[in-house]
N, C-alpha and C positions, 0 to 999 in steps of 0.2 A: 208939249203936254205938261200941264202943271200937276204936281202931286202935292198932297197935304204936307205942309211944313211941320216937321217934328221939332218941338221946343227942346231947349237944353234940359238935361236931367235934373231932377231933384235928388241930390245924393245924400248920403249919410252925414253925420255930424263931424267926423274926423277929417283932418287935412288929407290923409291918404285916400279916404273914400271919395272926397271931393275931386282931387286931382285925377284919380283913376276913372271916376265916373265921367268927367269931361273928356279925358283922352279916349275912352272907349266910345263915347258919343261921336266924337270927331272921326275916329277910325271907321265906325259903322257908316257914317255919312259919306266919307270919301269913297269907300268900297262900293256903296250903293250907287254913287254917281257914275262910276266906271262900269259897273256890272250891267251887262246887256247893251252897252253902247255898240252901235253898228260899225262894222269894218267896211272900208278902210279908214273911215273918218276918225275912229278912236286913236289911230296912230298918226293921223295927218296933222301937221302943225296948222293951227288956226291963227297964229300970231307970228310976228317977225322973229321972235326969239327961238322959234322951233318947238315951243312947248306943246305937248299933246297929252291926252288923257292917259294913255297907256304908259307913257314916259313918267308922268307924275306918280302914278301908283307904283311903278317899278322903282323909282327913286325912294319913295317912302318905305318900300320893303327893305331896301339896303340900309336906310337910316335906322329902322327898327332893329335890324339884325346887328348893326354896328354898336348902337347904344346899349342894348340890353343883352346881346349874346356875344359881343366882343369880336364880331367879324371885322376883318381889315378891308378897307376900301382904299385903293390907290388912285382912282380916277373918279371923283364924284360927278363930274360933268357927264361921263359915260353912263352913269346910272339913270339919267333922264331919258334913255332910249330902251325900249323893249326890243328883244330880238325879233327879226322879221318873221320867224316861225312861231312866235308866241301868240296864242289867241287871247282875246279879251278874257275868256273864262280862265285860262291858265294864269294870267297875270293877277287876276282877282284872287284866285285860289292860293297862289304863292304868297300874296300879301296877307290873306287871312291866316295862313299857316305861320307866317312870321309873327303876327299879332298873338296867336295862341302861344307860341314859344316864348315870346316876350312876357306875356301874362303869367306863364308858368314860373318864370324867374321872379317876377314881381310878387307873386303869391308868397314867396319865401322871404320877402323883405318886410321886416316889421319896423325898422328904424329909418325914417326918411333922410337922416343925416349920414347914414352909413353909405359906403361906396356900393355901386351896383356890382354884384358878384359876377364878373365876367373874366374870361381867361385872356387877358392881355398884360402880362407881367411887365412889358417894356413901356406901358403907357398907363398912368394912374386912371382909375375909373372915376367918373363923376359921382356925386351923391345921388341917391335915389330921387330926392326932391328935385335936384337940378335936371336929372334925366326926364322926369315926368313933365316938368315945366317946359323943357326944351321940346319934347315930343308934342305937347299941346300946341306950342307955337308953330312948330314945323308942319304938323298935320293940319292945323287950322289955316295956315297960309296957303298950303297947296289944295285944301278942300275948297277954298275960295276960288282959286284958279280953275279947279275942276268944275265948279258951278258954272262959271262963264263958258268954258269950253263945251260942256255938255249942252248948254242952252244954244250955243252957236251951231252945234251939230244937228240936233233934232227938236229943239224947243223945250226939252225937259227942264223943269225947274223944281225947287223944293229940296229938302234934305231927306 
């Protein structure tokens, strides 16, 4: 089922508004791609690498929390799998909550060159600019994966 494709945002004039606008656009797109996906297909690997919709969104949740909130991740590969008891709705809700928390941190960041204010004293934080650029790249890459996986599951296309 094809849905109307949503074009990229027309953001404000500042660099921060542009970066945040594109990141939020991608975040909304990837969450919408997973939201409502049927079980068990949403957690079933459709490619040899084992990649599946729920795993992608679960991974992005961990990345958001690590970059913007300072959460420690010891096994990144494990983040590509949602728990067997997690429903599609729970994984989507957890991602949206992580995005809200990350945005709350970003709302207090006025200098893109400053480090992200996260509690990891043993590891220097990246600049806000780097964190935003990295999250755009990371979310965009996995949104593309999600587009293909969702189309394979039920024919859904569009952002």
